[in-house]
VMD Tcl script that draws the C-alpha trace (Angstrom):
set ca {
  {133.37 129.06 67.64}
  {129.55 128.67 68.07}
  {127.26 130.65 66.03}
  {125.11 133.45 67.74}
  {121.91 131.54 67.34}
  {123.70 128.75 69.58}
  {124.66 131.35 72.04}
  {120.95 132.77 72.11}
  {119.76 129.24 72.74}
  {122.25 128.68 75.53}
  {121.17 132.05 77.08}
  {117.46 131.20 76.99}
  {118.22 127.65 78.42}
  {120.23 128.92 81.35}
  {117.70 131.65 82.14}
  {114.76 129.24 82.02}
  {116.68 126.92 84.17}
  {117.54 129.66 86.62}
  {114.12 130.97 86.94}
  {112.50 127.57 87.22}
  {114.98 126.68 90.02}
  {114.47 129.75 91.90}
  {110.55 129.64 91.74}
  {109.95 125.78 92.03}
  {112.78 123.68 93.16}
  {114.92 125.84 95.60}
  {113.86 123.91 98.68}
  {114.20 120.39 97.09}
  {117.53 121.18 95.38}
  {118.84 122.33 98.87}
  {117.93 119.17 100.54}
  {119.56 117.03 97.87}
  {122.69 118.87 96.42}
  {123.43 122.15 97.69}
  {123.93 121.50 101.42}
  {127.27 120.14 100.47}
  {128.23 123.05 98.26}
  {127.38 125.44 101.26}
  {129.62 123.51 103.43}
  {132.51 123.69 100.90}
  {132.05 127.31 100.60}
  {132.27 127.75 104.22}
  {128.50 128.58 104.95}
  {127.69 125.21 106.71}
  {128.03 126.81 110.04}
  {126.44 130.02 109.34}
  {122.83 130.83 109.77}
  {121.96 132.54 106.70}
  {118.60 134.39 106.92}
  {117.26 138.01 107.15}
  {114.30 139.21 108.99}
  {112.21 142.33 108.44}
  {112.43 144.56 111.42}
  {109.46 144.35 113.61}
  {106.83 146.86 112.88}
  {105.62 148.90 115.96}
  {101.99 149.58 116.75}
  {100.65 153.01 116.41}
  {99.93 153.05 120.22}
  {103.80 152.39 120.89}
  {104.98 154.76 118.31}
  {102.83 157.56 119.73}
  {104.00 156.93 123.25}
  {107.73 157.08 122.01}
  {106.69 160.34 120.02}
  {105.55 161.88 123.22}
  {108.60 160.90 125.08}
  {106.89 158.13 127.02}
  {108.50 154.88 127.85}
  {108.37 151.97 125.36}
  {105.90 149.51 126.19}
  {104.99 146.13 125.13}
  {103.03 146.18 122.03}
  {99.52 145.39 122.54}
  {97.92 142.22 121.12}
  {97.57 142.38 117.37}
  {94.47 141.35 115.50}
  {94.39 138.08 113.72}
  {94.76 140.07 110.54}
  {97.58 141.97 111.56}
  {99.46 138.85 112.89}
  {98.91 136.82 109.58}
  {99.92 139.72 107.37}
  {103.17 140.29 109.37}
  {104.02 136.64 109.60}
  {103.20 136.25 105.97}
  {105.62 139.29 105.01}
  {108.27 137.85 107.42}
  {107.99 134.40 105.78}
  {108.20 135.77 102.28}
  {111.28 137.82 103.04}
  {113.08 135.03 104.73}
  {112.22 132.53 101.94}
  {113.04 135.00 99.23}
  {116.22 135.96 100.44}
  {117.39 132.52 101.46}
  {116.21 130.92 98.21}
  {117.70 133.80 96.05}
  {121.17 133.26 97.66}
  {120.93 129.56 97.08}
  {119.64 129.90 93.66}
  {122.78 131.96 92.78}
  {125.11 129.58 94.53}
  {123.42 126.57 92.70}
  {124.31 128.04 89.43}
  {128.02 127.35 90.36}
  {127.49 123.54 89.93}
  {126.35 124.00 86.36}
  {128.78 126.87 85.11}
  {131.54 124.41 84.06}
  {129.41 123.00 81.47}
  {128.81 126.50 79.87}
  {131.19 128.18 77.65}
  {131.95 131.99 77.83}
  {130.32 134.06 74.96}
  {132.63 137.06 75.25}
  {134.83 138.02 72.43}
  {138.03 136.02 71.98}
  {140.13 138.88 73.47}
  {138.02 138.81 76.60}
  {139.03 135.76 78.90}
  {136.64 134.08 81.22}
  {137.48 136.39 84.14}
  {137.89 139.51 82.42}
  {139.89 142.38 83.92}
  {139.91 145.87 82.58}
  {138.51 147.81 79.62}
  {137.08 146.05 76.67}
  {135.62 147.08 73.14}
  {132.20 148.50 72.67}
  {132.57 150.74 75.74}
  {132.33 147.68 77.88}
  {133.80 147.37 81.36}
  {133.85 143.98 83.21}
  {135.42 143.16 86.61}
  {134.65 139.97 88.68}
  {134.02 136.26 88.27}
  {131.83 135.77 85.11}
  {130.77 139.40 85.01}
  {129.22 140.04 81.51}
  {129.73 136.40 80.90}
  {127.14 136.28 78.08}
  {127.69 139.51 76.46}
  {126.61 139.42 72.66}
  {125.85 142.67 70.90}
  {125.16 144.85 73.98}
  {127.36 148.07 74.25}
  {128.22 150.43 76.96}
  {127.73 148.05 79.87}
  {129.61 148.06 83.12}
  {129.80 144.96 85.29}
  {131.75 144.89 88.47}
  {131.18 141.96 90.68}
  {130.74 138.15 90.91}
  {128.19 137.30 87.90}
  {127.31 140.86 87.62}
  {125.30 141.34 84.39}
  {125.89 137.61 83.59}
  {123.23 137.16 80.61}
  {123.67 140.68 79.24}
  {123.38 139.51 75.46}
  {122.42 142.50 73.43}
  {121.25 144.58 76.23}
  {123.14 147.99 76.51}
  {124.13 150.69 78.85}
  {123.65 148.70 81.93}
  {125.75 149.33 85.07}
  {126.10 146.57 87.70}
  {128.33 147.12 90.77}
  {128.08 144.01 93.32}
  {127.83 140.30 93.32}
  {124.93 139.11 91.18}
  {123.72 142.58 90.03}
  {121.68 142.31 87.01}
  {122.64 138.66 86.59}
  {119.64 137.73 84.45}
  {119.17 141.00 82.61}
  {119.43 140.37 78.86}
  {118.05 140.92 75.37}
  {118.58 139.06 72.14}
  {118.14 140.90 69.02}
  {117.01 144.53 68.34}
  {115.11 146.49 70.93}
  {115.40 148.44 74.02}
  {114.28 146.16 76.64}
  {116.84 145.45 79.33}
  {118.69 148.55 78.71}
  {119.81 151.58 80.95}
  {119.63 149.88 84.17}
  {121.97 150.70 87.19}
  {122.38 148.27 90.13}
  {124.61 148.86 92.96}
  {124.75 146.55 95.81}
  {124.75 142.52 96.33}
  {121.90 140.96 94.41}
  {120.47 144.31 93.41}
  {118.18 143.64 90.33}
  {119.40 140.12 90.39}
  {116.38 138.68 88.81}
  {115.56 141.53 86.42}
  {114.99 140.10 82.78}
  {113.90 142.90 80.56}
  {113.18 145.94 82.56}
  {114.75 149.08 81.40}
  {115.59 152.60 82.95}
  {115.69 151.10 86.47}
  {118.17 152.32 89.19}
  {118.86 149.94 92.36}
  {121.32 151.10 95.07}
  {121.65 148.86 97.92}
  {121.81 145.16 99.07}
  {118.84 143.35 97.53}
  {117.22 146.23 96.02}
  {114.76 145.58 93.20}
  {115.59 141.89 93.57}
  {112.42 140.43 91.93}
  {111.93 143.05 89.39}
  {111.71 141.23 86.12}
  {110.22 143.24 83.22}
  {109.01 146.52 85.00}
  {110.93 149.78 84.00}
  {111.66 153.31 85.16}
  {111.87 152.47 88.91}
  {114.37 153.76 91.38}
  {115.36 151.93 94.43}
  {117.84 153.15 97.11}
  {118.40 151.18 100.21}
  {118.51 147.60 101.39}
  {115.68 145.63 100.12}
  {114.12 148.80 98.63}
  {111.50 147.62 96.15}
  {112.45 143.98 96.72}
  {109.33 142.37 95.32}
  {108.61 144.94 92.57}
  {107.13 143.30 89.63}
  {107.59 139.87 91.02}
  {104.35 138.78 89.05}
  {106.05 139.62 85.82}
  {103.16 141.74 84.76}
  {105.31 144.77 83.98}
  {102.94 146.99 86.14}
  {105.25 148.07 89.06}
  {106.69 151.12 87.20}
  {107.75 154.71 87.71}
  {108.32 153.97 91.47}
  {110.97 155.69 93.68}
  {112.16 154.11 96.83}
  {114.72 155.45 99.12}
  {115.32 153.82 102.52}
  {115.61 150.29 104.11}
  {112.87 148.07 102.88}
  {110.89 150.93 101.50}
  {108.32 149.74 98.97}
  {109.55 146.16 100.11}
  {106.34 144.30 99.00}
  {105.42 146.46 96.04}
  {104.48 144.04 93.20}
  {102.37 145.95 90.69}
  {101.97 149.34 92.13}
  {102.85 152.33 89.79}
  {104.19 155.81 90.31}
  {104.64 155.42 94.08}
  {107.34 157.45 96.03}
  {108.94 156.16 99.37}
  {111.51 158.14 101.26}
  {112.45 156.74 104.57}
  {113.13 153.51 106.30}
  {110.17 151.15 106.02}
  {108.30 153.82 104.02}
  {105.35 152.01 102.25}
  {106.84 148.63 102.85}
  {103.50 146.65 102.53}
  {102.31 148.35 99.45}
  {101.47 145.89 96.69}
  {99.32 147.28 94.08}
  {98.63 150.70 95.51}
  {99.49 153.44 93.04}
  {100.64 157.13 92.95}
  {101.38 157.26 96.74}
  {104.02 159.37 98.43}
  {105.43 158.26 101.73}
  {108.30 160.42 103.22}
  {109.39 159.38 106.78}
  {110.21 156.35 108.73}
  {107.23 153.86 108.58}
  {105.11 156.41 106.49}
  {102.00 154.53 105.02}
  {103.61 151.28 106.59}
  {100.63 149.01 106.20}
  {99.33 150.42 102.91}
  {98.61 147.72 100.52}
  {96.22 148.63 97.91}
  {95.51 152.41 98.67}
  {96.31 154.97 96.14}
  {96.92 158.71 95.75}
  {97.98 159.04 99.22}
  {100.60 161.38 100.48}
  {102.22 160.80 103.82}
  {105.08 163.03 105.21}
  {106.30 162.32 108.70}
  {107.34 159.46 111.08}
  {104.48 156.98 111.11}
  {102.32 159.14 109.00}
  {99.23 157.33 107.71}
  {100.83 154.21 109.13}
  {97.78 152.15 109.37}
  {96.32 153.00 105.95}
  {95.55 149.99 104.08}
  {93.10 150.61 101.14}
  {92.24 154.33 101.80}
  {92.73 156.63 98.88}
  {93.23 160.19 98.32}
  {94.46 160.98 101.82}
  {97.20 163.51 102.89}
  {99.13 163.32 106.16}
  {101.76 165.72 107.02}
  {103.43 165.32 110.49}
  {104.72 162.66 112.58}
  {101.74 160.31 113.60}
  {99.36 162.14 111.34}
  {96.43 159.88 110.17}
  {98.27 157.28 112.17}
  {95.23 154.82 112.58}
  {93.39 155.51 109.25}
  {92.77 152.13 107.69}
  {90.33 152.57 104.86}
  {89.25 156.04 105.12}
  {89.26 158.15 102.03}
  {89.79 161.87 101.11}
  {91.24 162.77 104.45}
  {93.64 165.71 105.14}
  {95.87 165.72 108.40}
  {98.54 168.34 109.02}
  {100.21 168.32 112.30}
  {101.65 166.00 115.01}
  {99.26 163.22 115.64}
  {96.55 164.96 113.57}
  {93.47 162.91 112.68}
  {93.63 159.73 114.38}
  {97.07 159.98 115.98}
  {95.33 159.04 119.30}
  {92.54 156.95 118.10}
  {91.64 154.24 120.44}
  {91.32 151.73 117.76}
  {93.30 150.91 114.58}
  {92.11 150.79 110.81}
  {89.69 153.57 110.74}
  {87.06 154.12 108.04}
  {86.45 158.02 108.48}
  {86.23 159.90 105.10}
  {86.57 163.42 103.96}
  {88.14 164.83 107.05}
  {90.54 167.68 107.44}
  {92.82 168.25 110.36}
  {95.35 170.98 110.71}
  {97.18 171.18 114.04}
  {98.73 168.96 116.51}
  {96.31 166.29 117.83}
  {93.33 167.81 115.73}
  {90.83 165.18 115.27}
  {93.25 163.04 117.08}
  {90.74 160.30 118.10}
  {88.73 160.10 115.13}
  {87.88 156.69 113.73}
  {84.57 156.73 112.00}
  {83.49 160.54 111.68}
  {83.17 161.83 108.28}
  {83.35 165.36 106.82}
  {84.94 167.00 109.71}
  {87.20 169.90 109.68}
  {89.36 170.71 112.56}
  {91.92 173.63 112.51}
  {94.01 174.18 115.64}
  {95.72 172.08 118.36}
  {93.58 169.51 119.77}
  {90.55 170.83 117.82}
  {88.03 168.12 117.87}
  {90.43 165.98 119.63}
  {88.06 163.40 121.28}
  {85.69 163.19 118.26}
  {85.60 159.44 117.39}
  {82.29 159.04 115.11}
  {80.81 162.45 114.99}
  {80.46 163.97 111.53}
  {79.89 167.15 109.72}
  {81.82 169.20 112.38}
  {83.82 172.58 111.92}
  {86.26 173.48 114.56}
  {88.62 176.30 114.23}
  {90.85 177.29 117.10}
  {92.95 175.66 119.78}
  {90.78 173.21 121.77}
  {87.80 174.12 119.75}
  {85.27 171.30 120.38}
  {88.09 169.28 121.91}
  {85.83 166.94 124.05}
  {82.91 166.63 121.77}
  {81.58 163.53 120.14}
  {78.45 164.96 118.39}
  {77.72 166.03 114.80}
  {76.85 169.19 112.81}
  {78.62 171.67 115.18}
  {80.43 174.86 114.24}
  {82.95 176.15 116.84}
  {85.16 179.19 115.88}
  {87.57 180.43 118.55}
  {90.20 179.17 120.93}
  {88.38 176.98 123.50}
  {84.99 177.43 121.71}
  {82.58 174.73 123.13}
  {85.58 173.20 125.04}
  {83.23 171.38 127.28}
  {80.78 169.92 124.99}
  {80.72 166.19 124.97}
  {77.55 165.08 123.07}
  {76.30 168.48 121.69}
  {74.76 168.61 118.15}
  {73.62 171.30 115.58}
  {75.26 174.24 117.43}
  {76.90 177.28 116.05}
  {79.40 179.06 118.25}
  {81.75 181.95 117.37}
  {84.17 183.61 119.79}
  {86.90 182.99 122.30}
  {85.79 180.69 125.17}
  {82.31 180.86 123.81}
  {79.83 178.09 124.45}
  {81.84 176.41 127.26}
  {78.43 176.05 128.98}
  {77.11 173.82 126.50}
  {77.47 170.06 127.31}
  {74.86 168.16 125.30}
  {72.67 170.94 124.16}
  {71.33 171.40 120.49}
  {70.38 174.06 118.22}
  {72.33 176.90 119.95}
  {73.78 180.00 118.42}
  {76.38 182.05 120.47}
  {78.26 184.96 119.09}
  {80.85 186.79 120.98}
  {83.82 186.29 123.08}
  {83.01 184.87 126.56}
  {79.54 184.02 125.82}
  {79.68 180.84 127.90}
  {75.91 180.20 128.07}
  {74.59 177.04 129.74}
  {73.69 173.60 128.87}
  {70.58 174.56 126.75}
  {68.83 174.13 123.40}
  {67.24 176.39 120.78}
  {69.01 179.42 122.27}
  {70.58 182.46 120.54}
  {73.12 184.67 122.57}
  {74.72 187.64 121.11}
  {77.47 189.03 123.25}
  {77.54 188.87 127.02}
  {75.35 191.28 129.13}
  {78.08 192.66 131.20}
  {77.85 195.75 133.45}
  {79.45 198.84 131.75}
  {79.60 202.52 131.94}
  {76.87 204.42 130.13}
  {77.57 204.27 126.23}
  {80.30 201.69 126.68}
  {78.13 198.89 125.57}
  {76.21 199.14 122.47}
  {74.51 197.06 119.81}
  {73.99 197.87 116.40}
  {72.01 195.60 114.05}
  {71.75 196.25 110.27}
  {69.58 194.68 107.57}
  {66.37 195.26 109.21}
  {63.58 194.92 106.89}
  {61.49 198.21 106.01}
  {63.78 200.28 108.27}
  {62.99 203.96 108.47}
  {64.20 206.87 110.21}
  {63.84 207.61 113.85}
  {63.43 205.22 116.70}
  {60.97 202.28 116.10}
  {60.28 198.97 117.66}
  {61.86 196.00 115.95}
  {59.41 192.95 115.45}
  {59.74 189.40 114.22}
  {57.43 187.61 111.72}
  {56.48 184.00 111.81}
  {59.25 183.19 109.51}
  {61.80 184.71 112.04}
  {62.31 187.91 110.03}
  {63.12 191.07 111.78}
  {61.49 194.38 110.81}
  {59.30 197.28 111.52}
  {55.55 197.60 111.23}
  {54.79 199.44 107.77}
  {51.51 201.61 107.64}
  {52.00 202.50 104.01}
  {49.11 201.97 101.75}
  {51.68 200.38 99.35}
  {51.81 197.22 101.35}
  {48.14 196.72 102.07}
  {44.78 195.78 100.35}
  {41.16 194.98 101.30}
  {41.29 198.06 103.36}
  {38.07 198.88 105.22}
  {36.98 200.50 108.47}
  {37.02 198.41 111.58}
  {33.71 199.39 112.58}
  {32.25 196.92 115.15}
  {35.24 194.41 114.79}
  {36.94 195.96 117.63}
  {34.13 195.41 120.06}
  {35.55 192.06 120.81}
  {38.14 193.65 123.12}
  {35.17 194.28 125.69}
  {35.11 190.54 126.09}
  {38.92 190.14 126.77}
  {39.73 189.32 130.42}
  {43.11 191.02 131.38}
  {44.91 189.21 134.09}
  {48.08 189.62 136.42}
  {50.57 186.68 136.48}
  {54.09 185.31 136.98}
  {56.10 183.52 134.31}
  {57.31 180.10 135.36}
  {61.01 180.06 136.67}
  {62.34 178.37 133.51}
  {61.04 181.09 131.39}
  {61.74 184.10 133.84}
  {64.04 183.17 136.86}
  {63.22 186.44 138.81}
  {59.36 185.97 138.30}
  {58.15 189.57 138.45}
  {54.61 190.32 138.54}
  {53.30 190.83 134.95}
  {50.03 191.96 133.28}
  {48.44 190.77 130.17}
  {46.23 188.37 128.46}
  {45.91 184.50 128.22}
  {46.28 183.49 124.56}
  {44.06 180.43 124.90}
  {41.29 182.80 126.47}
  {41.76 185.27 123.51}
  {41.39 182.53 120.86}
  {38.10 181.63 122.13}
  {36.62 185.10 121.27}
  {38.83 186.06 118.45}
  {41.26 183.58 116.61}
  {42.60 186.51 114.58}
  {44.24 187.94 117.79}
  {46.55 184.82 118.44}
  {49.78 183.67 116.92}
  {50.48 179.97 116.57}
  {53.75 178.06 116.64}
  {54.95 175.84 113.89}
  {52.80 172.87 115.46}
  {49.63 174.86 115.28}
  {49.37 175.53 118.96}
  {48.32 179.00 120.40}
  {51.40 180.76 121.48}
  {50.87 184.44 121.83}
  {48.54 187.33 121.47}
  {48.84 190.03 118.85}
  {48.95 192.77 121.35}
  {49.73 195.32 118.39}
  {46.30 194.37 116.99}
  {44.52 194.80 120.38}
  {46.04 198.25 120.69}
  {44.40 199.20 117.09}
  {41.20 197.85 118.17}
  {41.34 199.77 121.67}
  {42.14 202.93 119.32}
  {39.07 202.26 117.18}
  {36.83 201.74 120.26}
  {38.17 204.91 121.73}
  {37.51 206.88 118.50}
  {34.11 205.44 118.37}
  {33.47 206.54 122.01}
  {35.27 209.89 121.34}
  {32.81 210.48 118.57}
  {29.81 209.66 120.92}
  {31.21 212.16 123.55}
  {31.74 214.79 120.72}
  {27.96 214.39 119.72}
  {26.93 214.60 123.21}
  {28.96 217.79 123.73}
  {27.41 219.22 120.71}
  {24.13 218.49 121.98}
  {24.93 219.90 125.30}
  {26.29 223.07 123.66}
  {23.08 223.47 121.98}
  {21.12 222.98 124.92}
  {23.31 225.45 126.82}
  {22.69 228.03 124.05}
  {19.08 227.51 124.31}
  {19.21 227.96 128.22}
  {21.23 231.06 127.70}
  {18.51 232.51 125.40}
  {16.01 231.52 127.78}
  {17.90 233.09 130.42}
  {18.12 236.24 128.67}
  {14.42 236.29 127.82}
  {13.70 235.55 131.40}
  {16.02 238.37 132.46}
  {14.19 240.65 130.07}
  {11.00 239.59 131.36}
  {12.20 239.95 134.91}
  {13.20 243.60 133.98}
  {9.62 244.13 132.63}
  {8.04 242.80 135.42}
  {10.30 244.82 137.78}
  {9.19 247.91 135.80}
  {5.42 246.79 136.04}
  {5.99 246.10 139.81}
  {7.41 249.63 140.20}
  {4.53 250.93 138.35}
  {2.14 248.85 140.17}
  {3.69 250.14 143.44}
  {3.63 253.72 142.32}
  {0.02 253.19 141.32}
  {-0.74 251.60 144.45}
  {0.85 254.55 146.47}
  {-1.14 257.02 144.44}
  {-4.24 254.91 145.02}
  {-3.53 254.90 148.78}
  {-2.93 258.63 148.65}
  {-6.05 259.16 146.86}
  {-7.79 256.97 149.40}
  {-6.33 258.95 152.24}
  {-7.70 262.15 150.67}
  {-10.99 260.75 150.27}
  {-11.11 259.50 153.63}
  {-10.30 263.02 154.98}
  {-13.02 264.76 152.89}
  {-15.62 262.23 153.64}
  {-18.55 263.70 155.94}
  {-18.63 262.53 159.58}
  {-20.92 259.62 159.93}
  {-24.36 260.26 161.12}
  {-25.67 258.02 163.65}
  {-29.22 257.04 163.10}
  {-31.05 255.62 165.79}
  {-33.43 253.19 164.96}
  {-36.30 253.39 167.17}
  {-38.51 250.54 167.79}
}
mol new
graphics top color blue
foreach p $ca { graphics top sphere $p radius 0.5 }
foreach p [lrange $ca 0 end-1] q [lrange $ca 1 end] { graphics top cylinder $p $q radius 0.2 }
display resetview
């Protein structure tokens, strides 16, 4: 009987030969020697090959999901063709050469001696010492110090050596798994299915259930593969990096080589992943093309199907994030959400969130969008920083920096930017407008810009339509006029001395109003469609006589007149004139007083004159009487005749 060192040497020699043959000389050996063996085994007339199922395009998958007819797949990009062709060739070559490699060993087996204990014959059958069970041609053939192994099948656990607690059920399962000496490498593996873990060398704590599951795993540990070709290429580099992966489904995680901590549940879930890590794909073809992307979660048929190197994405729902290729930090929840209907594949949008069927369905390059509701932001392709909440909110828009909250909010917008709309069916009149703010259900508006609308001005009964606005600066009791300052702040005028300085009389400053020229006018139709006759001042004319009486816009252009200041000036001039009137009235009163006094004096004088007149009349009467008496008593006149 040979020593254990000789047995170890034979084990290592056989393993080296087996591995070198598989990697380097399979095709040459097939041409020279194995063709005859294949015919002898009855395989000469059988075409032995496997082909990976064809991967459908996002477009065809989406059509099928909507119940539409299955159409011919669109022409693939050169990159896609090369990738799928390479994957198919690798699968066919690996499966073909693996099968040939195992068969080739048959030519060398007669020269090797079984290393089982003497009580175990070359073709064991039944229960054996050290908790060992072996059933099948050369099962557990090179068992040395290993315990608790179970090998059922042709060459199952062939080179066990000192490896323990392994279970292999199926032809070629765990064929190369072994360990020589003390250690834990190569322990506690479970392989069920033809060729499952056939190339495993020292990987531990792996579970493979299914034909060709974990075939190429060499030294990686803690993987679980359930399904045909699940984790087929895991750790094929021998770098021991593809660990802690869970794969359940036909060809799930098929191409994974060094990716860690991935979970794939579903047929063709994560089949192209090579070095991507911490991904979770649940559903048929979930994360189908992911190769190096990490920390992605895809739940649903074809969810995040086209993701290749994108990271930190979450897709929940069939066709969610379907076309995302290299975008990062996206969240899609709902059927075809975020790129499920994108016109092109392999998109680059980042930091998007879509919650609802078809939400952000066409997004390709847009970033930092949030869409909540069925078909919200559906047509957005490259627009960014949009917020849409509600069914069909911003459904047709491709602009950026919009906020639309409410079902059908901004439904008809196409290239609108920097708008804020809140309310059911609000903003439906906006097409390409910008800087609008609408608040209230049914505030449709128009295709305009720089407009604020609060509720619709609909006819109602008295008291049925009211508006209350709080937060007005300097609000006091009673009814006041609301004003707006240059910064857009609403408030009331305040007259308190607490808020003023440099107080002095207006004096002659108000006299400027005498130079103002009031006019009548009509506003242009775009300002006031009804164009009623209006009265006021022209700001440019006012500026010429008093720059302090005009208000300028942000660009420094004259915009309006400070009518409240004009009113104060009018008051000052009125008071000045009123003072003059009062002074004049005082003077008039004084004059009137004097006149009254004069009139009284005159009246007295008139009375005196009347008395004097009466006296004069009385005296005249007396004089006349005396005169009459004298006349009577006067002697008769004597006539003297003058004689010549």
